[in-house]
C-alpha positions, 0 to 999 in steps of 0.5 A: 880462633881456631883453625881447622884443616880442609881435606879439600885439595887439588884432585888427580888426573884421571889414569889408565885410559884405553879406548874400549870399541871404534866404529866407522862414526863412534868410540867408545873411553874409559879411564879410572878417576884419580884422587877427587881431591875431597869435592866431587869430580866431572871430567870433560871429552874433548874432541875434534869430528873428521872434517868439522869445524872445531872442537867439541865438548863432553861434559861427564861425572863419573862414578868409580870407573868412566866408559863414555862412547862419543857418537858421530 
């Protein structure tokens, strides 16, 4: 029996997180995905609205660079 090495590994964290724009009811974020580990990456933006009742989560599937706007 022959074992073959897998090219799948632990993904790296995203980097270069920046705020592109912020208004009274939205914020646009951008970041660069880290090494994918050999699988499709998915990110989750977690935020809390002022006066809100807990954290909210938005799933984001990036390309080579990610841009996402949180509204409300």
